[in-house]
N, C-alpha and C positions, 0 to 999 in steps of 0.2 A: 388875607394878610400874608406877606412874604416873610421869609426868615430874616431878611435884612432889617425889617422894621419891627420884629417881634420883641415884646417887652416881658420882663420877668421881675419878680419881687425877691429881694434877698431874704433868705430865711433867718439871718442873724440881725441885720439892722432894719429891715423892712423898707428900704428905699427901692425905687424902681430903676432898673438898668436895662440896656439892650441885652437880649438873650445871648448874643455872640460874645459878650464879655463875662458872662456868668460861668462859674466852674463848680464842680462838685468836690466837697472836701472829704476827708476820711470817714466822716459820720454820715455820708450820703445826703448832705444838705446842699441846696443850690445857693451859693454865696457869691457876693460881688468881689472884685479884685482887692478891695480894702480889707475884707474880712477873710480872705483866703489865707489859710495858715501854711500852705506849701508843704514842705517836708518836715516841718517842726510841729506836728500835731501829737497829741497825747496817745493816740491809738497806735501809731506806727513808730513811736520813738523806741530806739534800741533798748533802753532801760526798762521799758514796760513789757517786753517780750518775756515769755516764760523760758527759763533755762532748759537746755537739753540735759536730761537726766538719763544715764545709762544704767542698766541693771548689772551689778557686779556679780562675779561668780560666787556662788554659795558653797562654803565648805561644810559638808555634811557632818563629819566627825573630826573635830579639830584637836581632839586629845592625842597625846603622843602614844605610840604603841607600847604595849606592856613590856616589862623587863624580862619576860620568860625567854625570849629569843637570845638574850645576851647573858643568860645564866647569872643574873644578879638578883639577889633577894634581899631586900632591906630589912626584913623581919628576922634575920638569922642572929641577931644580937650584935651586929657590927655597929659601931658608932660612926658618926660623921668624921671624926678626927682620924680613925683608922682607915677609912675609905679614901680620904683626901691625900694620904701619904702616897698612894699608888698613882696619883695624877701626875706627879713629876716624872714618872717613867714613860709617859706617852710620847 
């Protein structure tokens, strides 16, 4: 039997077609032209792809540095109001 006269059965509808008309879809099934879904199949659709997720940089110690290097000690008895008066001088 030559390839011109070879016949195949569609995996979706079960009808017999010439082999030269058959195509494989994205699920690797041999389908006829009527059942071929082209570029609009569920497997290759852009919304069904997993998103690209990149690893963000991890900050090891996110706390601010201590106040020792600025000579500010909040436990000296100063109140918030006394400290805020000096902010206008900056």
